[in-house]
C-alpha positions, -999 to +999 in steps of 0.1 A: -011-257+152+007-261+118-025-253+099-029-221+120+007-211+111+000-218+074-032-197+076-013-168+092+014-170+065-013-170+038-030-139+054+003-121+055+011-130+018-023-116+007-013-081+013+020-063+008+036-051+041+050-016+047+086-027+044+079-045+012+063-014-002+093+007+009+117-017-007+098-018-040+098+020-040+135+022-033+142-004-060+125+020-085+145+050-072+119+065-049+118+073-013+088+081+009+100+117+011+102+119-027+066+107-031+054+131-004+071+160-022+056+150-055+021+149-040+026+182-020+024+165+014+042+176+045+066+147+047+071+110+046+049+104+077+019+109+054+030+081+031+039+059+061+005+063+075-011+050+043+014+022+037+009+010+073-029+012+067-035+038+095-048+064+070-066+063+036-054+084+007-064+074-028-037+097-044-009+081-022-022+046-029-024+052-066+011+068-068+026+039-048+009+015-072+022+033-103+057+034-090+060-002-078+038-017-105+020-037-078-018-037-083-038-018-057-057-050-050-025-066-037-011-035-020-044-026-002-067-056-006-089-043+023-096-011+003-098-023-034-121-048-051-107-075-073-116-053-104-093-025-090-120-001-079-121+013-044-146-005-022-177+015-014-171+021+023-138+039+014-153+062-013-163+098-005 
């Protein structure tokens, strides 16, 4: 069971969670509302949907990466290849 617990912990550490993103943004003087306004979105729900991985938005993902300084490959490892490009299945 210990190895399973370690594996779960490793999986969690591979991607940055929503609250970690929110904290990193706040640490840099940004709120979810501020980013939404900058990008011309309706409100913070649009940002939350992306940071919780319910929705895909390259502009939101890129802006979050710029502000936090965290590579997109760490923020959204399921969407970005190791070289930082968006994986094929997520491209339009």
